C-alpha positions in Angstrom: -44.8 -67.7 -61.3 -42.5 -67.7 -64.3 -38.8 -68.4 -64.8 -36.6 -65.6 -66.4 -33.1 -64.8 -66.8 -31.7 -61.4 -66.3 -27.9 -60.7 -66.9 -27.3 -64.5 -66.7 -29.2 -64.7 -63.3 -32.0 -67.1 -63.1 -35.2 -65.8 -61.3 -38.5 -67.1 -60.5 -40.9 -64.2 -60.3 -44.6 -63.4 -60.3 -46.0 -63.1 -63.9 -47.6 -59.8 -63.3 -44.4 -58.0 -62.7 -42.6 -55.9 -65.2 -38.8 -56.5 -66.2 -37.9 -53.4 -64.1 -39.6 -54.7 -61.1 -38.2 -58.2 -61.6 -34.6 -56.7 -62.0 -35.1 -54.6 -58.8 -36.0 -57.8 -56.8 -32.7 -59.1 -57.9 -30.8 -56.0 -57.0 -30.1 -55.5 -60.8 -30.0 -51.7 -61.5 -31.7 -50.3 -64.4 -31.7 -46.5 -64.7 -35.0 -44.8 -65.1 -36.2 -41.1 -65.2 -40.0 -41.2 -65.7 -40.6 -44.4 -63.6 -41.7 -44.0 -59.9 -42.8 -47.0 -57.7 -45.9 -45.2 -56.8 -47.0 -44.2 -60.2 -48.5 -46.2 -63.2 -45.7 -47.2 -65.6 -45.4 -44.6 -68.4 -42.5 -45.6 -70.7 -41.8 -42.0 -71.7 -38.1 -41.5 -71.3 -36.9 -44.9 -72.6 -33.7 -44.6 -70.4 -34.7 -48.1 -68.9 -34.5 -50.0 -72.4 -33.1 -53.5 -72.3 -32.3 -56.3 -74.8 -34.8 -59.1 -74.7 -34.1 -62.2 -76.8 -36.4 -62.5 -79.7 -37.2 -58.8 -79.8 -36.3 -56.9 -82.9 -35.7 -53.7 -80.9 -34.8 -52.6 -77.4 -37.7 -52.7 -74.9 -38.7 -50.3 -72.2 -38.4 -52.6 -69.1 -40.7 -50.4 -67.0 -43.8 -51.3 -69.1 -42.9 -54.8 -70.5 -44.3 -57.6 -68.5 -42.1 -60.8 -67.7 -42.9 -64.0 -69.7 -41.9 -67.6 -69.4 -38.3 -68.3 -70.1 -37.6 -64.7 -71.0 -33.9 -63.8 -71.4 -33.0 -60.2 -70.6 -29.7 -58.2 -70.8 -29.6 -54.8 -69.0 -25.9 -53.7 -69.6 -25.0 -54.7 -73.1 -22.9 -52.6 -75.5 -26.2 -51.9 -77.4 -28.0 -50.9 -74.4 -25.3 -48.5 -73.0 -25.0 -46.9 -76.4 -28.9 -46.4 -76.4 -28.9 -44.9 -72.8 -26.1 -42.5 -73.6 -27.7 -41.3 -76.8 -31.2 -40.8 -74.9 -29.4 -38.9 -72.2 -27.7 -36.8 -75.0 -31.2 -36.0 -76.4 -32.5 -35.0 -73.0 -29.6 -32.6 -72.3 -30.0 -30.9 -75.7 -33.6 -30.0 -75.1 -33.1 -27.7 -72.1 -30.5 -25.9 -70.2 -29.1 -28.5 -67.7 -25.9 -27.0 -66.4 -25.1 -30.0 -64.2 -21.5 -29.1 -63.2 -22.6 -25.7 -61.8 -25.9 -26.8 -60.3 -26.1 -26.2 -56.5 -29.7 -27.2 -56.2 -29.1 -30.8 -56.8 -25.8 -32.7 -56.9 -26.5 -36.2 -55.7 -30.3 -35.6 -55.6 -30.8 -35.1 -59.4 -31.7 -38.5 -61.2 -30.7 -36.9 -64.6 -27.2 -35.9 -63.3 -26.7 -39.4 -61.6 -27.7 -41.2 -64.7 -25.3 -39.2 -66.8 -22.3 -39.8 -64.5 -23.3 -43.5 -64.3 -22.7 -43.6 -68.2 -19.4 -41.7 -67.9 -20.7 -38.6 -69.5 -18.7 -35.5 -68.5 -19.9 -33.1 -71.4 -22.7 -32.5 -73.8 -22.2 -34.5 -77.0 -24.7 -32.1 -78.5 -24.9 -28.5 -77.5 -28.2 -27.3 -75.9 -30.3 -24.9 -77.9 -29.7 -22.2 -75.3 -33.3 -20.9 -75.5 -34.1 -19.4 -72.2 -37.2 -20.9 -70.4 -39.2 -18.9 -67.7 -39.2 -19.5 -64.0 -42.4 -19.6 -62.2 -42.0 -18.3 -58.5 -45.6 -17.2 -57.9 -46.5 -20.1 -55.4 -45.9 -19.5 -51.7 -44.0 -23.0 -51.4 -43.0 -24.1 -54.8 -40.8 -22.8 -57.8 -41.1 -24.3 -61.3 -37.8 -24.0 -63.0 -38.6 -24.9 -66.7 -35.0 -24.8 -67.8 -34.5 -28.2 -66.0 -37.6 -30.0 -67.0 -37.0 -33.3 -68.9 -40.8 -33.7 -69.7 -41.1 -37.0 -67.8 -44.4 -36.2 -66.6 -43.9 -37.6 -63.1 -45.4 -34.3 -61.5 -48.5 -34.5 -63.7 -49.1 -38.2 -63.1 -48.5 -37.6 -59.2 -50.9 -34.8 -59.1 -53.6 -37.0 -60.8 -52.8 -40.5 -59.5 -51.8 -39.8 -55.9 -53.4 -36.6 -54.9 -56.3 -36.5 -57.3 -56.1 -32.7 -57.9 -55.6 -32.6 -61.7 -53.8 -29.2 -61.5 -50.8 -30.0 -63.6 -50.5 -30.8 -67.4 -48.3 -30.2 -70.4 -49.2 -27.8 -73.2 -48.0 -28.2 -76.8 -45.9 -31.4 -78.0 -42.4 -32.7 -78.5 -39.6 -30.4 -77.4 -42.2 -27.5 -77.3 -44.0 -29.2 -74.4 -44.3 -27.0 -71.3 -45.5 -27.8 -67.8 -48.5 -25.7 -67.0 -51.1 -25.3 -64.2 -54.6 -25.5 -65.1 -55.3 -23.4 -68.3 -51.7 -22.0 -68.3 -52.0 -19.7 -65.3 -49.1 -19.1 -62.7 -48.9 -21.9 -60.2 -49.7 -19.5 -57.3 -52.9 -18.5 -59.0 -54.0 -22.1 -59.9 -56.0 -24.7 -58.2 -52.8 -26.1 -56.7 -53.3 -27.1 -52.9 -49.6 -26.9 -52.1 -49.3 -30.5 -50.9 -45.7 -30.8 -52.7 -46.2 -34.3 -54.0 -45.0 -33.1 -57.4 -41.7 -31.5 -55.9 -40.9 -34.9 -54.2 -41.4 -36.9 -57.3 -39.5 -34.6 -59.5 -36.3 -36.4 -60.7 -34.4 -33.1 -61.5 -34.4 -29.4 -60.2 -37.5 -28.5 -62.2 -39.8 -28.3 -59.1 -38.2 -27.2 -55.9 -39.5 -25.9 -52.6 -38.5 -22.4 -51.4 -36.5 -23.6 -48.2 -34.6 -26.7 -49.0 -32.9 -25.4 -52.2 -29.1 -24.7 -51.6 -29.6 -26.2 -48.0 -27.4 -29.3 -48.6 -27.5 -32.3 -50.9 -29.7 -35.3 -49.9 -26.4 -37.4 -49.4 -25.3 -34.8 -46.9 -28.3 -34.6 -44.5 -29.6 -36.9 -41.8 -33.0 -38.5 -42.3 -35.4 -39.3 -39.5 -38.5 -41.6 -40.2 -41.3 -40.4 -38.0 -45.0 -39.3 -38.2 -46.6 -36.1 -39.1 -48.5 -34.6 -36.1 -50.7 -32.3 -37.9 -53.9 -34.3 -37.7 -55.4 -37.5 -36.6 -54.1 -39.6 -39.5 -50.4 -39.8 -38.5 -48.9 -39.9 -41.9 -45.3 -41.5 -42.2 -42.7 -38.9 -43.1 -39.0 -38.6 -43.5 -37.5 -35.4 -41.8 -34.3 -34.2 -43.4 -32.1 -32.2 -41.2 -28.5 -30.8 -41.2 -26.5 -29.6 -38.4 -29.6 -29.9 -36.2 -31.5 -27.5 -38.7 -34.7 -28.5 -40.4 -34.0 -28.8 -44.2 -37.0 -30.6 -45.7 -39.9 -32.9 -44.8 -40.9 -35.6 -47.3 -43.6 -38.3 -47.4 -42.5 -41.8 -46.7 -43.1 -43.8 -49.8 -43.2 -46.9 -47.8 -45.8 -45.5 -45.2 -48.5 -47.9 -44.6 -51.2 -45.3 -43.9 -50.4 -42.5 -46.6 -48.3 -44.3 -49.0 -46.0 -41.4 -49.4 -48.5 -38.5 -49.9 -48.6 -35.8 -47.3 -50.3 -32.3 -47.2 -49.0 -28.7 -46.8 -49.4 -29.0 -43.1 -47.0 -31.8 -42.9 -44.5 -30.8 -45.6 -44.4 -26.9 -45.7 -46.0 -25.4 -42.7 -43.4 -26.6 -40.3 -40.7 -24.8 -42.6 -42.5 -21.5 -42.1 -43.2 -21.7 -38.5 -42.6 -18.2 -37.1 -43.8 -18.3 -33.5 -41.3 -17.3 -30.8 -40.0 -20.1 -28.8 -40.2 -20.2 -25.0 -36.5 -20.4 -24.1 -36.4 -19.9 -20.4 -38.7 -20.9 -17.3 -40.6 -17.8 -15.8 -42.3 -17.1 -12.5 -44.5 -14.1 -11.8 -43.2 -11.9 -9.1 -44.8 -8.6 -8.0 -47.1 -8.8 -11.1 -44.4 -9.3 -13.5 -43.0 -12.4 -15.2 -39.3 -13.0 -14.5 -36.8 -15.4 -15.7 -36.1 -18.3 -13.4 -34.1 -21.4 -13.1 -36.0 -24.6 -14.0 -35.9 -25.9 -10.5 -37.5 -22.7 -9.1 -40.3 -22.9 -11.6 -41.0 -26.5 -11.1 -41.0 -26.0 -7.2 -43.3 -22.8 -7.5 -45.8 -24.7 -9.7 -45.6 -27.9 -7.7 -46.1 -26.2 -4.4 -49.2 -24.3 -5.9 -50.8 -27.4 -7.3 -50.3 -29.4 -4.1 -51.7 -26.5 -2.1 -54.7 -26.3 -4.3 -55.3 -29.9 -4.7 -58.7 -30.9 -5.9 -59.3 -27.1 -6.6 -57.0 -27.4 -9.5 -58.2 -27.9 -13.1 -55.8 -29.7 -15.6 -56.0 -29.4 -19.4 -53.5 -31.0 -21.9 -53.1 -30.6 -25.5 -54.2 -33.6 -27.8 -50.7 -33.1 -29.5 -48.9 -34.6 -26.6 -47.9 -38.2 -26.8 -49.5 -41.1 -25.0 -46.9 -41.4 -22.5 -47.2 -37.5 -21.8 -51.0 -37.6 -21.6 -50.9 -40.7 -19.2 -48.3 -39.1 -17.0 -50.1 -35.8 -16.9 -53.4 -37.7 -15.8 -51.5 -39.7 -13.2 -50.0 -36.7 -11.6 -53.3 -34.9 -11.4 -55.2 -37.9 -9.9 -52.7 -38.3 -7.3 -53.2 -34.7 -6.3 -57.0 -35.4 -6.1 -57.7 -33.3 -9.2 -61.0 -34.5 -10.9 -61.4 -31.9 -13.7 -58.8 -33.4 -16.2 -59.5 -33.1 -19.8 -57.8 -32.1 -23.1 -57.8 -29.0 -25.4 -60.3 -30.6 -27.7 -62.8 -31.0 -24.8 -63.9 -34.2 -26.5 -65.3 -32.3 -29.5 -64.2 -34.9 -31.9 -64.7 -38.0 -29.8 -67.3 -37.5 -27.1 -70.3 -38.5 -29.3 -68.6 -41.5 -30.7 -67.7 -42.7 -27.2 -71.4 -42.2 -26.0 -72.6 -44.1 -29.1 -70.0 -47.0 -28.2 -71.2 -47.0 -24.7 -74.9 -47.0 -25.7 -74.5 -49.7 -28.4 -72.0 -51.8 -26.7 -70.2 -52.4 -30.0 -67.5 -51.0 -32.3 -69.1 -49.2 -35.4 -66.1 -47.7 -37.3 -64.0 -49.2 -40.1 -60.5 -48.8 -40.9 -59.0 -46.2 -43.3 -57.9 -48.9 -45.7 -61.6 -49.3 -46.7 -61.4 -45.8 -48.2 -58.9 -47.1 -50.7 -61.2 -49.8 -52.0 -64.5 -47.8 -52.0 -66.7 -47.4 -55.0 -68.9 -44.5 -53.5 -68.2 -42.0 -50.8 -70.7 -39.8 -48.7 -69.0 -37.1 -46.8 -70.6 -34.9 -44.2 -69.6 -32.7 -41.3 -66.2 -31.4 -42.7 -64.4 -30.2 -45.5 -61.9 -32.9 -45.6 -59.8 -31.0 -48.2 -58.8 -28.6 -45.6 -58.9 -30.5 -42.1 -57.8 -34.0 -43.2 -56.4 -33.5 -46.7 -54.8 -36.9 -47.1 -58.1 -38.5 -46.6 -59.4 -36.2 -49.6 -56.4 -37.4 -51.7 -57.6 -41.0 -51.4 -61.2 -39.9 -52.2 -60.4 -37.7 -55.2 -57.8 -40.0 -56.9 -60.5 -42.8 -56.9 -62.9 -40.7 -58.9 -61.7 -41.1 -62.5 -62.0 -44.8 -62.2 -65.9 -44.2 -61.9 -66.1 -43.9 -57.9 -69.0 -41.7 -56.9 -68.8 -38.8 -54.4 -71.7 -37.4 -52.5 -71.1 -34.6 -50.1 -73.5 -32.9 -47.7 -72.6 -29.3 -46.8 -74.2 -25.9 -46.5 -70.8 -24.1 -47.3 -68.4 -24.2 -50.2 -65.7 -27.0 -49.9 -62.7 -28.2 -51.7 -64.9 -31.1 -53.0 -67.3 -28.9 -54.9 -65.6 -29.5 -58.2 -65.2 -33.2 -57.7 -68.5 -34.3 -56.3 -71.2 -36.1 -58.3 -73.8 -34.7 -56.0 -73.6 -31.6 -53.5 -76.6 -31.5 -51.2 -77.1 -28.2 -49.6 -78.2 -29.0 -46.1 -77.8 -26.8 -43.0 -75.5 -28.3 -40.4 -78.1 -28.3 -37.7 -80.4 -30.4 -39.9 -78.0 -33.0 -41.1 -79.0 -35.6 -38.4 -82.7 -35.4 -39.6 -81.6 -35.3 -43.2 -79.6 -38.5 -42.9 -82.4 -40.2 -41.2 -84.7 -39.2 -44.0 -82.1 -40.6 -46.5 -82.0 -43.8 -44.6 -85.7 -44.1 -45.0 -85.6 -43.2 -48.6 -82.9 -45.7 -49.4 -84.5 -48.4 -47.4 -88.0 -48.0 -48.7 -87.4 -46.8 -52.2 -90.8 -45.0 -51.6 -91.9 -42.0 -53.8 -93.5 -40.6 -50.7 -90.3 -40.7 -48.8 -88.7 -39.1 -51.8 -91.1 -36.3 -52.0 -91.1 -35.6 -48.3 -87.4 -35.4 -48.1 -87.4 -33.1 -51.3 -89.9 -30.8 -50.0 -88.5 -30.5 -46.3 -84.9 -29.6 -47.4 -85.7 -27.8 -50.6 -83.7 -30.5 -52.8 -84.5 -31.5 -56.3 -86.4 -34.8 -56.5 -84.5 -36.0 -59.5 -81.2 -35.4 -57.7 -82.4 -37.2 -54.5 -83.4 -40.1 -56.6 -80.1 -40.4 -58.2 -78.3 -40.2 -54.9 -80.5 -42.9 -53.6 -79.8 -45.1 -56.5 -76.0 -44.4 -56.3 -75.9 -45.5 -52.6 -78.0 -48.6 -53.2 -76.1 -49.7 -56.2 -72.7 -49.2 -54.6 -70.8 -52.4 -53.8 -68.4 -50.9 -51.2 -69.7 -47.6 -50.2 -68.0 -45.6 -47.4 -69.6 -42.9 -45.2 -67.1 -40.3 -43.9 -68.3 -38.3 -41.0 -66.3 -35.2 -40.3 -65.6 -33.6 -36.8 -65.0 -30.0 -37.5 -68.7 -28.6 -37.8 -70.9 -27.7 -34.8 -73.8 -30.2 -35.3 -77.0 -29.3 -33.5 -76.7 -32.7 -31.9 -73.4 -34.5 -32.4 -74.7 -38.0 -31.1 -77.8 -38.0 -33.2 -75.9 -36.9 -36.4 -73.4 -39.9 -35.7 -76.1 -42.3 -35.1 -77.8 -41.2 -38.4 -74.5 -41.7 -40.3 -74.0 -45.2 -38.8 -77.5 -46.1 -39.7 -77.1 -44.9 -43.1 -73.8 -47.0 -43.5 -75.8 -50.0 -42.2 -78.7 -49.5 -44.7 -76.4 -49.4 -47.7 -74.1 -52.2 -46.3 -71.3 -49.7 -46.2 -68.3 -48.7 -43.9 -68.4 -45.8 -41.5 -65.4 -43.7 -40.6 -65.0 -40.5 -38.4 -62.0 -38.2 -39.0 -61.6 -37.0 -35.4 -59.2 -34.0 -34.5 -55.6 -33.9 -33.7 -53.1 -36.7 -33.7 -53.9 -37.9 -30.2 -57.5 -36.9 -29.8 -58.5 -40.6 -29.8 -55.6 -41.4 -27.2 -56.9 -38.6 -25.0 -60.5 -40.0 -25.2 -59.2 -43.6 -24.4 -57.5 -42.2 -21.2 -60.9 -40.5 -20.3 -59.7 -36.9 -20.9 -62.8 -35.8 -23.2 -64.8 -33.6 -21.0 -65.6 -30.1 -21.5 -63.2 -27.5 -20.0 -64.6 -26.3 -16.7 -62.4 -23.7 -14.7 -65.3 -21.9 -13.3 -64.3 -22.5 -9.7 -60.7 -23.6 -10.1 -58.0 -21.9 -7.9 -55.2 -23.1 -10.1 -55.3 -24.3 -13.7 -52.3 -26.5 -15.0 -52.3 -26.2 -18.9 -49.9 -28.4 -20.9 -50.4 -26.8 -24.2 -47.3 -28.2 -25.8 -46.7 -26.8 -29.3 -50.4 -26.4 -30.1 -51.8 -23.1 -31.5 -55.0 -22.5 -29.6 -57.8 -20.5 -31.0 -58.7 -17.1 -29.4 -61.9 -18.5 -28.4 -60.4 -21.2 -26.4 -57.8 -18.9 -24.8 -60.6 -16.8 -23.4 -61.6 -19.7 -21.2 -58.7 -18.9 -19.0 -58.9 -15.1 -18.8 -60.2 -15.0 -15.2 -58.2 -18.0 -13.8 -56.6 -16.9 -10.4 -53.4 -18.8 -11.0 -52.2 -20.3 -14.3 -49.4 -22.7 -15.0 -48.5 -23.1 -18.7 -46.1 -25.8 -20.1 -45.7 -24.7 -23.7 -43.2 -24.4 -26.6 -44.2 -21.0 -27.9 -44.9 -17.6 -26.7 -48.5 -16.9 -26.7 -51.2 -14.8 -24.9 -51.5 -17.7 -22.5 -47.8 -17.7 -21.6 -48.1 -13.8 -21.2 -50.9 -14.4 -18.8 -49.3 -17.2 -16.9 -47.9 -17.3 -13.3 -45.5 -20.0 -14.1 -44.2 -20.7 -17.6 -42.4 -23.9 -18.2 -40.6 -24.4 -21.7 -40.8 -27.8 -23.4 -39.9 -29.2 -26.8 -41.9 -29.0 -29.9 -43.1 -32.1 -32.0 -39.8 -32.3 -34.0 -37.7 -32.5 -30.9 -39.5 -35.3 -28.9 -40.2 -38.9 -29.3 -43.4 -40.7 -28.1 -46.4 -42.7 -29.2 -49.8 -41.7 -30.6 -53.1 -43.3 -31.2 -54.3 -42.3 -34.7 -57.9 -42.2 -36.0 -57.6 -45.7 -37.2 -56.9 -46.9 -33.7 -53.2 -47.8 -34.4 -50.4 -46.9 -31.9 -47.8 -45.0 -33.9 -44.3 -44.0 -33.0 -42.9 -40.7 -33.5 -39.0 -40.2 -33.3 -37.2 -36.9 -32.5 -35.6 -35.4 -35.5 -34.0 -32.2 -34.0 -32.3 -31.7 -30.5 -33.8 -29.1 -28.3 -31.7 -26.3 -26.9 -29.9 -27.0 -23.6 -32.2 -26.8 -20.7 -35.5 -27.5 -22.6 -37.0 -30.9 -22.1 -39.9 -32.9 -23.7 -43.3 -32.9 -22.2 -42.9 -36.3 -20.8 -39.4 -35.5 -19.2 -41.0 -32.4 -17.6 -43.8 -34.4 -16.1 -41.5 -36.7 -14.6 -39.6 -33.8 -13.1 -42.9 -32.4 -11.7 -43.7 -35.8 -10.4 -40.3 -36.0 -8.8 -40.7 -32.6 -7.1 -44.0 -33.8 -5.6 -42.7 -37.2 -4.6 -45.3 -38.8 -6.8 -45.0 -41.9 -8.9 -45.7 -42.3 -12.6 -45.8 -45.8 -14.1 -45.3 -46.8 -17.8 -48.8 -48.4 -18.1 -50.0 -46.1 -20.7 -50.3 -48.8 -23.4 -52.3 -51.2 -21.2 -54.6 -48.5 -20.2 -55.1 -47.4 -23.8 -55.8 -50.9 -25.0 -58.0 -52.0 -22.3 -60.5 -49.2 -23.1 -63.0 -50.2 -25.9 -62.5 -47.8 -28.7 
């Protein structure tokens, strides 16, 4: 700890802090443009300069560490003059028409900084050179006229996402933000995560939907979680007049640290499925609109009449409260075929291994952040669990090694140190052979593995050395490929992690796939002899292959948010809210119970899945308790 003085306030702070960080701890405001709390200090804009006793010139507070007995002034005449001059230079470089800008106005850090310094006009006229606008991307627009060359977007793409798409060409005032080798953003390697948009301090990078939809100070913000996959990233949902404006990553999110993917940020904005707005009941072969009470009574009577001859399937996007209530209703009716839409595809093998070994074998996601070597198999994590891939890719420039096993092209192809082409149905045996090779370091094992799988001996030798030399290796097992033997593949992956003293992680599937497994809802769907099927699909978009399982069901009850082939074929349709309109809890892939909060209010008469289960239970005179948390925690995971 060191003692410093900032603007006459004496502080005791940690010696590894910068002046800017120390000032923020004391609620002393120092304006910045290139600085961001998630990025490495850059010192590019110089707006954060301060006076430091003993220094001949003003110093950038974002990069200068504190020192013993340091005396700092952040708001002196000299500092304010420097800030105004810096802002003047920035305004003169591009076409920043702040008084007329409808995109920002409260959101723009350049505009806010100028107003804070009392600037109402340009002391120096801009050069009036027109700059291009790149609207080639499906989600993002680059407005070069508003760029201040702070490089936040470039640093975020590199440091946070690890995609290295953005860079600047030329130098000085001629610098231009480019993608890859100066191609349109829509034709580049951009993955559309939108992190660059969120860190941009001006209106240079904007998304296609939130522009002109209201200033940030005029919207409501709800802190909740993304429900796009099993990670459960922390997000902020911005709404205005009960309308979705924008979704941003929560920089304070413990799991994701602010980064989110296109599934969480942009895809909800372009949701074009038609909503189910009214209950429906099939009469004389046709679906007819009905009042909710009629639909609930029809469904309840049919399920009570069918009893144990009913099959029940619920989406793994439903909350723990909903899944628990769904199962409780079904069990009280004597239903034994109760499962989820994932049919345990992402969890059954793991739970079988848990039961067989009698001990937990998975590590926490935090271990990914400290790893010095990754081995990934069973999934293209750049598509199915993108945020996991962000933490993998952004570690690579520091010398972290990446080994992937796949027989198809993946988003990691350009990042991996070693890409081993092994057929999916052979992965289990290959991993076993890799364990033997790493453990024995035998030339015979090396040659045998090379011959059997057609892989180069020198490459396998380097892979073995890389795994053996790693201090903190992590094996990541995906859940999206159809292994010949899932349990055997999982066992081999665990044994490999043990052989190299590493950690083992599986990505799992939807947001509550692990929650469904904890509740025992991870069996294959079996509707072969069911008289009635109760399908609580929620807002999940099911594959055509899965939907076909219900083609010949005698009587189908569907609770869903959106119109689909299932609702068209149903005998009773009950509308429910989507993920943005309901609160609840979820068990993510790390085994943490996360809370989601409703950001939007559903249309009148449409209730959440949990509320609808309560109504169904009431219609049948059944009891639902609130023991979901105890049930989930009691089951070993």
